[in-house]
C-alpha positions in Angstrom: -6.4 35.1 25.4 -4.1 33.5 22.6 -3.3 34.8 19.3 -2.7 32.0 16.8 -0.9 33.1 13.5 -0.8 30.8 10.5 2.2 31.9 8.3 4.9 30.9 6.1 6.6 31.9 3.8 5.3 35.5 3.9 6.6 36.1 7.4 8.6 33.7 9.6 7.9 33.0 13.3 10.7 35.0 14.6 9.4 38.3 13.0 5.8 37.3 14.2 7.0 37.2 17.9 8.8 40.4 17.4 5.6 42.2 16.7 3.3 39.9 18.8 5.5 38.6 21.6 3.0 36.1 22.8 1.7 34.9 19.5 1.4 31.2 18.8 3.0 30.6 15.3 1.6 27.8 13.1 2.7 26.6 9.6 0.5 27.7 6.6 -2.9 26.6 7.4 -4.6 23.7 5.5 -7.9 21.6 5.9 -8.4 20.4 9.2 -5.8 22.7 11.3 -8.5 25.0 12.5 -10.8 22.3 13.8 -7.7 20.6 15.6 -6.6 24.0 17.2 -9.5 24.4 19.4 -9.3 28.1 20.4 -11.4 29.9 23.1 -14.2 32.3 22.4 -11.7 35.2 23.3 -9.0 34.1 21.2 -7.8 35.4 17.9 -6.9 33.5 14.7 -4.8 35.3 12.1 -4.7 33.6 8.8 -1.8 34.9 6.5 -0.5 31.8 4.4 -2.3 28.7 3.6 -1.6 25.4 1.4 -3.7 24.6 -1.6 -1.3 22.6 -3.7 0.5 20.3 -1.3 -2.8 19.6 0.7 -6.6 20.4 0.8 -7.1 24.1 1.4 -8.9 25.4 4.5 -12.6 25.3 3.9 -14.8 28.3 4.4 -17.0 26.3 7.0 -14.1 25.6 9.0 -13.5 29.4 9.4 -17.3 30.3 9.9 -17.4 27.6 12.7 -14.9 29.5 14.7 -16.5 32.7 14.2 -19.6 31.1 15.2 -17.9 29.9 18.4 -17.0 33.6 19.0 -13.2 33.5 17.9 -12.0 36.5 16.2 -10.7 35.4 12.6 -8.5 37.8 10.8 -7.1 37.4 7.2 -4.4 39.1 5.5 -1.7 38.6 2.7 -2.4 35.5 0.9 -5.0 32.7 1.8 -6.0 34.8 4.6 -6.8 37.7 2.4 -8.7 35.5 -0.1 -10.6 34.0 2.4 -11.4 37.1 4.2 -12.7 38.6 1.0 -15.1 35.8 0.6 -16.3 35.6 4.1 -16.2 39.5 5.2 -20.2 39.6 5.1 -20.1 36.7 7.8 -17.7 38.4 10.4 -14.2 37.5 9.2 -12.1 40.5 9.4 -9.9 41.6 6.2 -6.8 43.7 6.5 -4.5 45.0 3.9 -4.2 46.0 0.3 -4.5 42.3 -1.1 -7.7 41.8 0.9 -9.1 45.0 -0.5 -8.1 44.0 -4.1 -10.0 40.8 -3.7 -13.0 42.5 -2.0 -13.6 45.2 -4.6 -12.7 42.8 -7.6 -9.7 44.4 -8.7 -8.0 41.0 -8.6 -10.2 37.9 -9.0 -7.7 35.0 -9.7 -6.7 32.9 -6.7 -3.3 32.2 -8.2 -2.3 35.7 -7.8 -1.5 35.3 -4.4 0.2 31.8 -5.0 4.1 31.3 -4.7 6.3 28.1 -4.5 8.1 27.4 -1.4 9.9 24.6 0.4 8.3 22.7 3.2 8.4 23.1 7.0 11.7 21.7 7.6 13.3 24.2 5.1 11.7 27.2 6.7 9.1 27.6 4.0 11.9 29.4 1.9 10.0 31.3 -1.1 11.0 30.2 -4.5 8.9 32.7 -6.5 7.1 36.0 -6.0 3.4 36.3 -6.1 1.7 38.3 -8.9 0.1 40.6 -6.2 3.5 41.8 -5.1 4.7 42.3 -8.6 1.3 44.2 -9.4 1.7 46.4 -6.2 5.5 47.3 -7.0 4.5 48.3 -10.4 1.6 50.3 -9.3 3.7 52.1 -6.6 6.4 53.1 -9.2 4.0 54.9 -11.4 4.8 58.6 -11.6 8.3 57.9 -10.4 9.9 55.1 -12.5 7.0 54.2 -15.0 3.9 55.5 -16.6 0.4 53.6 -16.3 1.0 51.8 -19.8 4.5 50.6 -19.0 3.3 49.1 -15.7 0.3 47.3 -17.4 2.9 46.1 -20.0 5.3 44.6 -17.6 2.5 43.2 -15.6 1.0 41.4 -18.6 4.6 39.8 -19.3 4.8 37.9 -16.2 1.0 37.3 -15.6 1.0 34.7 -18.3 3.6 32.6 -16.5 2.7 29.7 -14.3 2.7 30.8 -10.7 5.9 28.9 -9.6 7.8 30.7 -12.4 6.6 34.2 -11.6 9.3 36.4 -10.0 10.9 39.8 -10.3 13.8 38.2 -11.9 11.8 36.6 -14.6 10.1 39.9 -15.4 13.7 41.3 -15.9 14.5 38.5 -18.3 11.2 38.7 -20.2 11.8 42.5 -20.7 15.3 42.4 -21.6 14.9 42.3 -25.4 11.6 43.9 -26.0 10.1 47.2 -26.1 9.9 47.4 -22.3 13.5 46.9 -21.7 14.2 50.7 -20.5 11.0 50.6 -18.4 12.1 47.4 -16.8 15.6 48.8 -16.2 14.2 52.0 -14.5 11.9 49.8 -12.5 14.6 47.5 -11.3 16.5 50.6 -10.0 13.5 51.8 -8.3 13.0 48.7 -6.4 16.6 48.7 -5.4 15.8 52.1 -3.7 12.6 51.0 -2.4 13.1 47.3 -1.5 10.1 47.3 0.9 7.7 47.8 -2.1 8.8 44.4 -3.6 6.4 42.2 -1.4 2.9 43.5 -0.7 1.9 40.3 1.2 4.6 40.9 3.8 3.3 44.6 4.2 0.0 43.5 4.9 1.1 40.8 7.3 3.1 43.3 9.4 0.2 45.6 9.3 -2.3 42.7 10.4 0.0 41.8 13.2 0.3 45.3 14.5 -3.5 45.5 14.5 -4.0 42.3 16.2 -1.3 43.1 18.9 -2.6 46.7 19.4 -6.2 45.7 19.5 -7.1 48.5 17.0 -10.6 48.1 15.7 -10.9 47.1 12.3 -14.2 46.8 10.1 -16.0 43.6 10.3 -19.6 42.7 9.6 -21.6 41.9 12.5 -22.1 38.2 13.3 -25.6 37.5 12.4 -26.6 34.0 13.8 -29.5 33.5 11.6 -27.1 33.5 8.6 -25.3 30.6 10.0 -28.3 28.3 9.7 -26.9 26.3 7.0 -23.4 25.9 8.5 -23.9 22.3 10.1 -23.8 20.2 7.0 -22.7 16.7 6.6 -19.5 18.1 5.5 -18.7 20.0 8.6 -19.8 17.1 10.6 -17.4 14.8 8.9 -14.6 17.4 9.0 -15.0 18.0 12.8 -15.4 14.2 13.5 -12.0 13.7 11.7 -10.2 16.4 13.1 -11.3 17.4 16.8 -10.0 15.4 19.6 -7.9 15.1 22.6 -4.2 16.2 23.1 -1.9 13.3 24.0 1.8 13.4 23.9 1.9 16.7 22.0 -0.5 15.6 19.2 -4.3 15.9 19.0 -5.7 12.5 18.8 -9.2 12.6 17.1 -12.1 10.6 18.5 -12.4 9.3 14.7 -9.1 7.7 15.1 -9.5 6.5 18.8 -13.0 5.0 17.7 -11.4 3.6 14.5 -8.8 1.8 16.5 -11.4 -0.1 18.5 -13.5 -0.9 15.6 -10.6 -2.3 13.8 -8.9 -4.3 16.8 -11.3 -4.8 19.7 -12.6 -8.4 19.3 -15.8 -7.5 21.3 -16.5 -4.4 19.2 -19.2 -6.0 17.0 -21.3 -6.7 20.2 -20.8 -3.0 21.6 -21.8 -1.6 18.1 -25.0 -3.9 18.0 -26.0 -3.1 21.5 -25.3 0.7 21.0 -27.2 0.8 17.8 -30.1 -1.1 19.1 -30.2 1.4 22.2 -30.5 4.1 19.6 -33.4 2.4 17.6 -35.3 1.5 20.8 -35.5 5.3 21.7 -38.2 5.3 19.1 -40.3 2.5 20.6 -43.5 3.1 22.6 -43.1 5.8 25.2 -42.0 4.7 28.8 -44.9 3.6 30.8 -46.7 1.7 28.1 -47.3 -2.0 27.8 -43.9 -2.2 26.1 -41.9 -0.6 28.7 -40.5 -3.9 30.2 -39.5 -5.5 26.9 -36.0 -6.5 26.3 -34.0 -4.3 24.2 -34.2 -6.4 21.1 -38.0 -6.4 21.4 -38.1 -2.6 21.7 -35.9 -2.1 18.9 -37.9 -4.2 16.6 -41.1 -2.6 17.9 -39.6 0.7 16.8 -38.6 -0.7 13.3 -42.2 -2.1 13.0 -43.6 1.3 13.9 -41.5 2.9 11.0 -42.7 0.1 8.5 -39.1 -0.9 8.3 -40.1 -4.3 9.0 -43.1 -6.4 8.4 -45.7 -7.4 11.0 -43.8 -10.9 11.3 -40.4 -9.2 12.0 -39.1 -10.6 8.7 -36.6 -8.2 6.8 -38.1 -6.5 3.7 -36.5 -7.0 0.3 -34.5 -3.8 0.8 -33.3 -4.8 4.2 -32.0 -8.2 2.9 -29.5 -6.3 0.8 -27.6 -6.1 4.2 -27.5 -9.8 4.7 -25.4 -12.5 3.1 -26.9 -15.6 1.3 -25.5 -17.9 3.9 -27.2 -15.8 6.8 -30.5 -15.7 5.0 -30.3 -19.5 4.5 -29.4 -20.3 8.2 -30.8 -17.8 10.6 -34.4 -17.1 11.9 -36.3 -14.0 10.7 -35.9 -12.3 14.0 -32.1 -12.5 13.9 -32.0 -11.6 10.3 -34.1 -8.5 11.0 -31.8 -7.4 13.9 -28.7 -7.8 11.9 -30.2 -5.9 9.1 -31.4 -3.0 11.3 -27.8 -2.8 13.0 -25.9 -2.7 9.7 -28.3 -0.2 7.9 -28.9 2.3 10.9 -27.9 5.9 10.5 -27.8 8.1 13.5 -29.1 11.3 11.4 -30.3 11.4 7.9 -27.2 12.0 5.6 -24.7 11.8 8.3 -22.4 8.9 8.6 -22.9 6.5 11.5 -20.6 7.3 14.3 -19.9 10.9 14.7 -19.8 10.5 18.3 -18.3 8.2 20.9 -21.0 5.8 21.9 -22.1 6.3 25.2 -21.3 2.7 26.2 -17.9 3.4 25.2 -17.7 6.8 26.9 -18.5 5.0 30.2 -15.2 2.9 29.9 -12.4 5.6 30.4 -9.6 2.8 30.6 -10.6 1.5 27.1 -10.8 5.0 25.6 -7.4 5.8 27.0 -6.0 2.7 25.5 -7.6 3.6 22.1 -6.1 7.1 22.1 -2.6 6.0 23.2 -2.7 3.2 20.2 -3.9 6.0 17.9 -1.2 8.5 18.9 1.3 5.6 18.5 0.2 4.9 15.0 0.5 8.5 14.0 4.1 8.6 15.4 5.0 5.5 13.5 3.5 7.0 10.2 5.4 10.1 10.7 8.7 8.2 11.3 8.2 6.1 8.2 7.5 9.2 6.2 10.7 11.0 7.6 12.9 7.9 7.0 11.6 7.4 3.4 10.7 10.4 1.4 8.7 8.4 -1.1 6.4 6.7 1.6 2.9 8.0 2.1 0.2 6.5 4.2 -2.3 7.3 1.7 -0.5 5.3 -0.9 -0.9 1.9 1.0 -2.5 -0.5 -1.4 -6.1 -1.4 -0.6 -5.4 -5.1 -1.1 -2.8 -5.1 1.8 -5.3 -3.6 4.3 -8.1 -5.9 3.0 -5.9 -9.0 3.3 -4.8 -8.1 6.8 -8.2 -7.5 8.3 -9.6 -10.5 6.4 -7.3 -12.7 8.1 -7.5 -10.8 11.5 -11.2 -11.0 11.6 -11.5 -14.5 10.0 -14.8 -13.3 8.0 -16.0 -14.8 4.9 -17.5 -11.5 3.7 -15.2 -8.4 4.5 -17.7 -5.8 3.8 -20.4 -7.2 6.2 -17.8 -7.6 8.9 -17.1 -3.9 8.3 -20.7 -3.0 8.9 -20.7 -5.1 12.0 -18.0 -2.9 13.5 -19.9 0.2 12.7 -17.7 1.2 9.6 -19.6 2.4 6.4 -17.9 0.0 4.1 -14.6 -1.0 2.4 -13.8 2.7 1.7 -13.7 3.5 5.3 -11.7 0.3 6.0 -9.2 1.3 3.5 -8.9 4.8 5.0 -8.6 3.7 8.8 -6.7 0.5 8.0 -4.0 2.4 6.1 -3.7 4.7 9.0 -2.9 1.9 11.6 -1.5 -0.9 9.3 2.2 0.1 10.6 1.1 -0.3 14.1 -0.7 -3.6 13.6 2.4 -4.8 11.9 4.8 -3.8 14.5 3.8 -6.2 17.3 3.0 -3.7 19.7 -0.6 -4.0 19.7 -1.9 -4.6 23.4 -3.5 -7.9 22.2 -3.9 -9.4 25.8 -5.9 -6.4 27.1 -8.0 -6.2 23.9 -8.9 -9.9 24.2 -9.7 -9.6 27.8 -12.6 -7.1 27.1 -15.7 -9.2 27.5 -18.8 -8.8 24.9 -21.7 -6.4 25.7 -25.0 -8.3 26.0 -28.0 -6.9 24.0 -31.0 -9.2 24.5 -32.2 -8.8 28.2 -30.8 -5.2 29.1 -32.8 -2.2 28.2 -31.2 1.3 27.8 -31.3 2.3 31.4 -29.4 -0.9 32.6 -25.6 -0.7 33.4 -23.4 0.3 30.4 -21.5 -3.0 30.0 -18.7 -5.1 31.0 -15.8 -3.6 33.2 -12.5 -3.1 31.4 -9.2 -3.4 33.2 -6.8 -0.4 33.0 -4.6 -1.1 29.8 -0.9 -1.8 29.8 0.4 0.8 27.2 4.1 0.9 28.1 5.1 -1.4 25.2 3.6 1.0 22.6 5.9 3.4 20.5 5.8 6.9 21.9 4.8 10.1 20.1 7.1 11.3 17.1 9.7 14.1 17.8 10.5 16.9 15.4 13.6 16.7 13.3 15.2 14.0 11.0 
């Protein structure tokens, strides 16, 4: 059983391990981290801190996915307290004062837990104080250094500041020349005598760590599986596909990036995509044992399309299907081939879900090719990280679209780039931009295993049925020339 703790700047890794010696500390949680984590059903995930300004925040469905899988998810202090209050009815455990304030409505603004801090390389050093911490300190001093009106007045002074500027020091400056100056001086002296009352988020973090370590039961709503009926949406499917994967060289290589590499760089991939898509369409053809059981794969796929009235009786593509074809194709190809191309390009595996949320079975039967793809995806990630470390202004997401389009138009030697994307299983230019940016540095490095990629033969589609052998044999790739995974440090 593992205990994963996402924290920073509320508490650092050394303090986490002092309380929970076998804990696995992680940086503040962000979107995708929980899906890449792959915890076991007996593991605990404690969320304390999370990003929201520098990166997309962790989504509710990512957390609920872990709860449904049997993982104990606990939230406290900051982002953890906020998400626990929102998801407590669904089985997420909430701990501490900040959680309680959000749960009972005392605090409703998300920015009350927000602070400015440095990045991972600088230890997430905190640059401001959370409003919940100032609120807690002021309330704690009532009856000793302040009365209720003074506490409310001091809180109002700092509440109107943007969260990066909120701090105890800012409060002292704001109160210095006003009617609350004496109250601020008494409060400052009280905090000097009670320094632990400055930061309720840290107090909650310590409490949550002790509870997790000691196994002390805490209140949590029972997990009602029926309430998770709407969890599996297109959004969660996308997020899982883009974040879950296989660990390689100390990094998680997602199936999304492994498959994306082959879609972009394997010359034979259009034939694999065509074959796999026709296989999927043909499963809806006449049942096995009927007069169509011995038909070719293309014939079975066309029969399935006719049965669903996607094609006319003459196999000609309908007006809508012709939107997936170029004018040149429509002028030069027979209706049968036009129909097949339009079917393959327009096919979606599930309503509302992008094509390719799983590795095609034809590709899964080629472990050497998949290993090559994952190695190259890891190398691309390493090159991107190296470039960002060397140039703080470089961001993969900022690579211009026209650079990506020019590179792949030349590589694929295609008259219509969007149609070439469809033939490789991409949804269009937007997905080409996304994947192309990720792999562009690797492609330009001269380290692509071109000889191995070019040696992979095409997958036939006309005379094989879904029960036939999966496709060509792929030789074991030579990957020793690829860049290795990135190491930490500058």
